[in-house]
C-alpha positions as CSV (number, residue, x, y, z in Angstrom):
1,X,0.0,0.0,0.0
2,X,1.5,3.4,-1.0
3,X,1.4,6.5,1.1
4,X,-1.7,8.0,-0.7
5,X,-3.7,4.8,-0.1
6,X,-2.7,4.8,3.5
7,X,-3.8,8.4,3.9
8,X,-7.2,7.6,2.2
9,X,-7.8,4.7,4.6
10,X,-6.9,6.9,7.6
11,X,-9.3,9.6,6.5
12,X,-12.0,7.1,5.8
13,X,-11.6,5.6,9.2
14,X,-11.8,9.0,10.9
15,X,-15.0,9.8,8.9
16,X,-16.6,6.4,9.8
17,X,-15.8,7.1,13.5
18,X,-18.2,10.1,13.3
19,X,-21.4,8.4,12.2
20,X,-23.4,11.6,11.3
21,X,-20.5,13.1,9.3
22,X,-20.0,9.8,7.5
23,X,-23.7,9.6,6.5
24,X,-23.7,13.2,5.2
25,X,-20.6,12.7,3.1
26,X,-22.0,9.4,1.9
27,X,-25.2,11.2,0.8
28,X,-23.3,13.9,-0.9
29,X,-21.2,11.4,-2.8
30,X,-24.3,9.5,-3.8
31,X,-26.1,12.6,-5.0
32,X,-23.0,13.8,-6.9
33,X,-22.7,10.4,-8.6
34,X,-26.4,10.5,-9.7
35,X,-26.1,14.1,-11.0
36,X,-23.0,13.3,-13.0
37,X,-24.7,10.2,-14.4
38,X,-27.8,12.1,-15.4
39,X,-25.7,14.9,-16.9
40,X,-23.7,12.4,-18.9
41,X,-26.8,10.7,-20.2
42,X,-28.6,13.9,-21.2
43,X,-25.5,15.2,-22.9
44,X,-25.2,12.0,-25.0
45,X,-28.9,11.9,-25.9
46,X,-29.5,15.7,-26.4
47,X,-26.0,17.2,-26.6
48,X,-26.9,19.5,-23.6
49,X,-24.5,20.0,-20.7
50,X,-26.8,20.6,-17.7
51,X,-23.9,21.2,-15.3
52,X,-22.5,23.9,-17.6
53,X,-25.9,25.6,-17.7
54,X,-26.1,25.4,-13.9
55,X,-22.7,27.0,-13.6
56,X,-23.7,29.7,-16.0
57,X,-26.9,30.3,-14.1
58,X,-25.2,30.6,-10.7
59,X,-22.6,33.0,-12.2
60,X,-25.4,35.3,-13.4
61,X,-27.0,35.6,-10.0
62,X,-24.7,38.4,-8.6
63,X,-24.7,40.1,-12.0
64,X,-28.5,40.2,-12.0
65,X,-28.5,41.5,-8.4
66,X,-26.2,44.4,-9.4
67,X,-28.3,45.2,-12.4
68,X,-31.4,45.3,-10.3
69,X,-29.7,47.6,-7.8
70,X,-28.4,49.8,-10.6
71,X,-31.9,50.1,-12.1
72,X,-33.4,50.9,-8.7
73,X,-30.7,53.5,-8.0
74,X,-31.2,55.5,-11.2
75,X,-35.0,55.1,-11.0
76,X,-35.1,56.4,-7.4
77,X,-32.9,59.4,-8.2
78,X,-35.5,60.6,-10.7
79,X,-38.4,60.0,-8.3
80,X,-40.3,63.1,-7.0
81,X,-40.8,61.6,-3.5
82,X,-37.0,61.0,-3.3
83,X,-36.3,64.6,-4.4
84,X,-38.6,65.9,-1.7
85,X,-36.9,63.6,0.9
86,X,-33.4,64.6,-0.3
87,X,-34.2,68.3,0.0
88,X,-35.5,67.9,3.5
89,X,-32.4,66.0,4.6
90,X,-29.9,68.4,3.0
91,X,-31.7,71.4,4.5
92,X,-31.2,69.9,7.9
93,X,-27.5,69.4,7.2
94,X,-27.1,72.9,5.7
95,X,-29.6,75.1,7.6
96,X,-27.7,78.3,6.9
97,X,-27.4,77.9,3.1
98,X,-29.9,79.4,0.6
99,X,-31.2,76.8,-1.8
100,X,-32.0,77.9,-5.4
101,X,-35.6,78.2,-6.7
102,X,-37.0,78.5,-10.2
103,X,-40.6,79.6,-9.7
104,X,-41.9,77.1,-7.1
105,X,-39.3,74.4,-8.0
106,X,-36.5,74.1,-5.4
107,X,-33.1,72.5,-6.0
108,X,-30.4,71.0,-3.8
109,X,-27.9,73.6,-4.9
110,X,-26.7,77.1,-3.9
111,X,-25.0,79.8,-5.9
112,X,-22.1,82.2,-5.4
113,X,-22.6,85.1,-7.8
114,X,-19.6,87.0,-9.0
115,X,-20.1,90.7,-9.7
116,X,-19.2,92.5,-11.7
117,X,-19.1,90.1,-14.6
118,X,-15.6,88.8,-15.2
119,X,-15.2,88.9,-19.0
120,X,-13.3,86.7,-21.5
121,X,-10.4,85.8,-21.1
122,X,-10.9,85.4,-17.4
123,X,-7.3,86.1,-16.3
124,X,-8.3,87.1,-12.7
125,X,-10.5,84.0,-12.2
126,X,-7.9,81.3,-11.6
127,X,-4.9,81.6,-9.3
128,X,-2.0,80.3,-11.3
129,X,0.0,78.5,-8.6
130,X,-0.7,75.0,-7.4
131,X,1.4,72.0,-6.4
132,X,2.4,69.5,-9.1
133,X,1.5,66.4,-7.0
134,X,-1.2,63.8,-6.8
135,X,-2.4,62.1,-3.6
136,X,-3.0,58.4,-3.6
137,X,-6.0,57.7,-1.3
138,X,-7.5,54.3,-0.9
139,X,-11.2,53.7,-1.5
140,X,-11.7,50.1,-0.3
141,X,-14.8,50.3,1.9
142,X,-17.7,48.1,1.0
143,X,-19.7,51.1,-0.1
144,X,-16.9,52.1,-2.6
145,X,-16.9,48.5,-4.0
146,X,-20.7,48.5,-4.4
147,X,-20.8,52.0,-6.0
148,X,-18.1,50.9,-8.5
149,X,-20.3,47.9,-9.5
150,X,-23.2,50.2,-10.1
151,X,-21.2,52.6,-12.3
152,X,-19.6,49.8,-14.3
153,X,-19.3,50.8,-17.9
154,X,-20.0,54.5,-17.4
155,X,-16.6,55.7,-16.2
156,X,-14.6,56.0,-19.4
157,X,-11.4,57.8,-18.2
158,X,-10.9,57.1,-14.5
159,X,-7.2,58.2,-14.4
160,X,-7.7,61.5,-16.4
161,X,-6.1,64.4,-14.4
162,X,-8.3,67.3,-13.6
163,X,-8.3,70.5,-11.5
164,X,-9.9,70.1,-8.1
165,X,-11.2,72.8,-5.8
166,X,-8.7,74.0,-3.2
167,X,-10.3,77.3,-2.1
168,X,-13.0,79.5,-3.5
169,X,-12.0,83.1,-2.6
170,X,-14.5,85.9,-2.4
171,X,-13.4,89.5,-2.5
172,X,-15.5,91.2,0.1
173,X,-15.0,94.6,-1.4
174,X,-15.9,93.8,-5.1
175,X,-17.9,90.5,-4.5
176,X,-15.7,88.9,-7.3
177,X,-14.6,85.2,-7.1
178,X,-11.2,83.6,-7.7
179,X,-10.4,79.9,-7.5
180,X,-7.3,78.1,-6.2
181,X,-6.9,74.5,-7.5
182,X,-5.1,71.3,-6.8
183,X,-4.6,68.2,-9.0
184,X,-6.5,64.9,-8.9
185,X,-7.9,62.1,-11.0
186,X,-11.5,61.5,-12.1
187,X,-11.9,58.3,-10.1
188,X,-10.8,60.2,-6.9
189,X,-13.8,62.5,-7.5
190,X,-16.1,59.6,-8.2
191,X,-15.3,57.8,-4.9
192,X,-15.1,60.8,-2.6
193,X,-17.6,63.3,-4.0
194,X,-20.1,61.6,-6.4
195,X,-20.4,58.7,-4.0
196,X,-22.1,61.0,-1.5
197,X,-25.2,60.8,-3.7
198,X,-25.2,57.0,-3.5
199,X,-24.8,57.3,0.3
200,X,-27.9,59.4,0.4
201,X,-29.8,56.8,-1.7
202,X,-28.8,54.0,0.8
203,X,-30.0,56.2,3.7
204,X,-33.3,56.8,1.9
205,X,-33.8,53.0,1.4
206,X,-33.3,52.4,5.1
207,X,-35.1,55.4,6.6
208,X,-37.6,57.4,4.6
209,X,-38.9,59.3,7.7
210,X,-36.2,61.7,8.9
211,X,-38.4,64.4,10.3
212,X,-37.5,63.7,14.0
213,X,-33.8,63.3,13.3
214,X,-31.3,66.1,14.2
215,X,-28.5,67.2,11.9
216,X,-26.0,65.2,14.0
217,X,-28.1,62.0,13.8
218,X,-28.5,62.4,10.1
219,X,-24.8,62.7,9.6
220,X,-24.3,59.6,11.7
221,X,-26.2,57.8,9.0
222,X,-24.0,59.4,6.3
223,X,-20.4,58.6,7.5
224,X,-18.7,59.7,4.2
225,X,-20.4,63.1,4.3
226,X,-19.6,63.4,8.0
227,X,-16.0,62.8,7.3
228,X,-16.0,65.6,4.7
229,X,-17.4,68.0,7.4
230,X,-15.0,66.8,10.0
231,X,-13.4,69.8,11.8
232,X,-15.2,72.3,9.5
233,X,-17.2,74.7,11.6
234,X,-20.4,75.8,10.0
235,X,-21.9,74.4,6.8
236,X,-21.0,77.5,4.8
237,X,-17.4,76.6,5.2
238,X,-17.9,73.7,2.8
239,X,-18.7,76.3,0.1
240,X,-15.3,77.9,0.3
241,X,-12.8,75.0,0.2
242,X,-12.3,71.5,-1.1
243,X,-11.1,70.0,2.2
244,X,-11.5,66.3,3.0
245,X,-12.6,65.3,-0.6
246,X,-11.4,65.3,-4.2
247,X,-13.9,67.5,-6.0
248,X,-13.0,68.2,-9.6
249,X,-14.2,71.6,-10.7
250,X,-17.1,71.5,-13.2
251,X,-17.4,74.0,-16.0
252,X,-20.7,74.9,-17.7
253,X,-21.8,77.6,-20.0
254,X,-25.2,79.2,-20.6
255,X,-25.0,79.4,-24.4
256,X,-27.7,81.6,-25.9
257,X,-27.7,82.6,-29.6
258,X,-30.0,84.3,-32.1
259,X,-31.7,81.9,-34.4
260,X,-31.5,82.9,-38.1
261,X,-34.9,81.3,-38.8
262,X,-37.1,82.7,-36.0
263,X,-35.0,85.8,-35.0
264,X,-35.4,84.6,-31.4
265,X,-32.8,83.6,-28.9
266,X,-32.2,79.8,-28.4
267,X,-30.5,77.7,-25.7
268,X,-29.2,74.2,-26.5
269,X,-30.5,71.5,-24.1
270,X,-30.0,67.7,-24.0
271,X,-31.8,64.9,-22.3
272,X,-29.0,62.8,-20.6
273,X,-28.7,59.2,-21.7
274,X,-28.3,56.1,-19.6
275,X,-24.6,55.9,-20.7
276,X,-23.6,58.6,-18.3
277,X,-22.8,58.1,-14.6
278,X,-24.7,61.0,-13.2
279,X,-28.2,62.6,-13.8
280,X,-29.5,60.0,-16.2
281,X,-32.8,61.0,-17.8
282,X,-32.5,64.6,-16.8
283,X,-32.3,67.8,-18.9
284,X,-29.0,69.6,-19.1
285,X,-27.9,72.9,-20.6
286,X,-24.8,72.4,-22.7
287,X,-21.9,72.7,-22.9
288,X,-21.0,71.3,-19.4
289,X,-18.3,69.0,-18.1
290,X,-15.2,68.6,-16.0
291,X,-12.3,71.0,-15.8
292,X,-9.8,68.4,-17.0
293,X,-6.6,68.2,-19.0
294,X,-6.9,67.6,-22.7
295,X,-4.0,65.3,-23.4
296,X,-4.7,61.8,-21.9
297,X,-1.2,60.3,-21.7
298,X,0.5,62.7,-19.4
299,X,2.2,62.5,-16.0
300,X,2.4,64.8,-13.1
301,X,5.8,65.9,-14.3
302,X,4.4,67.4,-17.5
303,X,4.2,70.9,-15.9
304,X,4.1,72.8,-19.2
305,X,1.1,70.8,-20.5
306,X,-0.7,71.1,-17.2
307,X,-0.2,74.8,-17.1
308,X,-1.4,75.2,-20.7
309,X,-4.5,73.3,-19.9
310,X,-5.3,75.4,-16.8
311,X,-7.5,77.5,-18.9
312,X,-11.3,77.6,-18.5
313,X,-11.9,79.0,-22.0
314,X,-10.1,76.0,-23.5
315,X,-12.1,73.5,-21.3
316,X,-15.4,75.2,-22.2
317,X,-14.7,75.3,-26.0
318,X,-13.6,71.6,-25.9
319,X,-16.9,70.7,-24.2
320,X,-18.8,72.8,-26.8
321,X,-17.2,71.0,-29.7
322,X,-17.9,67.6,-28.1
323,X,-21.4,68.1,-26.9
324,X,-22.9,70.5,-29.4
325,X,-21.1,69.6,-32.6
326,X,-20.3,65.9,-32.1
327,X,-16.5,66.3,-32.4
328,X,-15.5,63.0,-30.7
329,X,-11.8,63.7,-31.4
330,X,-11.9,66.2,-28.5
331,X,-13.2,63.6,-26.1
332,X,-10.4,61.2,-25.5
333,X,-7.5,62.7,-27.5
334,X,-6.3,59.3,-28.5
335,X,-4.6,60.9,-31.5
336,X,-2.6,63.3,-29.4
337,X,-4.3,66.4,-30.7
338,X,-2.6,69.6,-29.7
339,X,-4.4,72.1,-27.4
340,X,-4.1,74.7,-30.1
341,X,-6.3,72.6,-32.4
342,X,-9.3,73.4,-30.2
343,X,-8.7,77.2,-30.3
344,X,-8.1,77.0,-34.1
345,X,-11.3,75.1,-34.9
346,X,-13.5,77.1,-37.3
347,X,-16.5,77.3,-34.9
348,X,-14.2,78.6,-32.1
349,X,-12.5,81.1,-34.5
350,X,-16.0,82.3,-35.4
351,X,-17.0,82.8,-31.7
352,X,-13.7,84.7,-31.1
353,X,-14.5,86.9,-34.1
354,X,-18.0,87.7,-32.8
355,X,-16.5,88.7,-29.4
356,X,-14.0,91.0,-31.0
357,X,-16.7,92.6,-33.1
358,X,-19.0,93.1,-30.1
359,X,-21.5,90.7,-31.5
360,X,-21.1,88.3,-28.6
361,X,-20.6,88.6,-24.8
362,X,-18.7,86.0,-22.9
363,X,-18.5,86.2,-19.1
364,X,-18.1,84.4,-15.8
365,X,-21.3,84.3,-13.7
366,X,-20.2,82.6,-10.5
367,X,-20.2,79.2,-8.9
368,X,-23.0,76.7,-8.6
369,X,-22.4,74.3,-5.7
370,X,-24.1,71.0,-5.8
371,X,-25.0,70.1,-2.2
372,X,-25.6,66.5,-3.1
373,X,-22.0,65.7,-4.1
374,X,-20.3,68.9,-2.8
375,X,-18.8,70.0,-6.1
376,X,-18.4,73.5,-7.6
377,X,-19.3,74.2,-11.2
378,X,-17.7,77.3,-12.6
379,X,-20.5,78.9,-14.5
380,X,-20.3,81.1,-17.6
381,X,-22.6,82.8,-20.1
382,X,-22.0,83.3,-23.9
383,X,-24.5,85.4,-25.7
384,X,-24.1,85.5,-29.5
385,X,-26.1,88.1,-31.4
386,X,-24.9,87.3,-34.9
387,X,-27.6,84.9,-36.3
388,X,-25.0,83.5,-38.8
389,X,-23.8,81.3,-35.9
390,X,-27.0,79.3,-35.7
391,X,-26.6,78.1,-39.3
392,X,-24.1,75.4,-38.1
393,X,-25.8,72.1,-37.4
394,X,-25.9,71.0,-33.8
395,X,-24.9,67.3,-33.4
396,X,-25.3,65.4,-30.1
397,X,-22.7,63.0,-28.7
398,X,-23.3,59.8,-26.6
399,X,-24.2,61.7,-23.5
400,X,-27.5,62.8,-25.1
401,X,-30.4,60.4,-25.4
402,X,-31.6,62.1,-28.5
403,X,-31.0,65.1,-30.7
404,X,-30.2,68.5,-29.2
405,X,-33.2,70.7,-28.5
406,X,-33.0,74.4,-28.9
407,X,-35.3,76.2,-26.5
408,X,-36.2,79.7,-25.7
409,X,-36.0,80.8,-22.1
410,X,-39.7,80.1,-21.3
411,X,-39.3,76.6,-22.8
412,X,-36.4,75.9,-20.4
413,X,-38.6,76.9,-17.5
414,X,-41.2,74.2,-18.6
415,X,-38.4,71.6,-18.0
416,X,-37.7,72.8,-14.5
417,X,-38.9,69.7,-12.7
418,X,-36.5,67.5,-14.6
419,X,-33.5,69.9,-15.0
420,X,-30.2,68.8,-13.5
421,X,-29.5,70.8,-10.3
422,X,-26.4,72.4,-11.6
423,X,-28.1,73.4,-14.9
424,X,-30.9,75.0,-12.7
425,X,-28.2,76.9,-10.9
426,X,-26.7,78.1,-14.2
427,X,-30.1,79.1,-15.4
428,X,-30.7,81.0,-12.2
429,X,-27.4,82.9,-12.5
430,X,-28.0,83.7,-16.1
431,X,-31.5,85.2,-15.6
432,X,-30.1,87.6,-13.0
433,X,-27.2,88.7,-15.3
434,X,-27.2,91.9,-17.3
435,X,-25.9,89.9,-20.3
436,X,-29.5,88.9,-21.1
437,X,-30.8,92.5,-21.2
438,X,-32.7,93.3,-24.3
439,X,-33.9,89.8,-25.0
440,X,-37.7,90.1,-25.4
441,X,-38.6,86.4,-24.8
442,X,-37.2,86.1,-21.3
443,X,-40.6,85.5,-19.8
């Protein structure tokens, strides 16, 4: 008898010495033998592998569970009852912050208006100095892993470097705003800022009645948000810095142009598709996106490229070409397009010409702060009075569910219930701006 046989006999004797265990193992072996026999017979007769089908079915169970959670997540985010609940919770967390309203519709955002209007090319808006370094935080809690599963397929460029809020500085004498930045990657924003929305969703599923809860008790149910607020006295403080999170600055523009067919002013609007990570099925004013660096393959040592991309005009025009004219070459820059190619595009040259000829006004309105994910969107307005501009066809990209709509101001108001919060903030800032003076269809 060799060593392996001796070991088998020893194990068998030990099992037999425990009657119940022996019976259980015996039953398992018997069932397994029968299953394999049946599978082999069926496979020979019908060429069907039942065990393989069973393995495939078991493998699909967690995938189906994630799909159901994903569907429930995005469906809930567009539910009116959830919007009401979310507003009530955020008002308790931020009791000293003014929430924005359009007519009777209230949004989980607040605005910092910059006056007087900072005009193109916005030299005084961005403070030029920031550290050329990236932090390397870990996002390994169970909530991060689950959120990653929900977002699967919607995060296209997780390691793309962008400009994050460091401080939002308000000049108390002039009421003008300037921004200090730091560097970070898109996935850092996803798992420290965007995830705060998912945390609210989980809280909603557990406890829909929060009326009796204090601010402190609510934050106990929202540990990620509580960590952001750690050691920051007063909720307003969160509006003026990017502490304890990685919040990439957003950029958005209220584009309004004279239509050559109707001689009225129009605003491009999209309905966001289910291919995006945020605000699926909601209306958005375009262009809008992240304040990120155009070249994809760069390192933190490429200081010259980073400095050249620290330019809000460049970022806005890039988004305009992507979202309003379908120029996908400005989305991922896989061909290594130069930054100058954006500024030299015929559409952008035309806009620059209108500005120089006083047929367009381009200005910075202020910041819209999304209180759901605690991110700032730098918000601009571009009014074009030359109707020739409207003759270029608008072409949507993958972020839009269908073709771009061009709406007059009252038509945007009709979409107020399903307008993304940051677009609502942009609309609010634009309506109070002198740039829209003289437009007859404002109401």
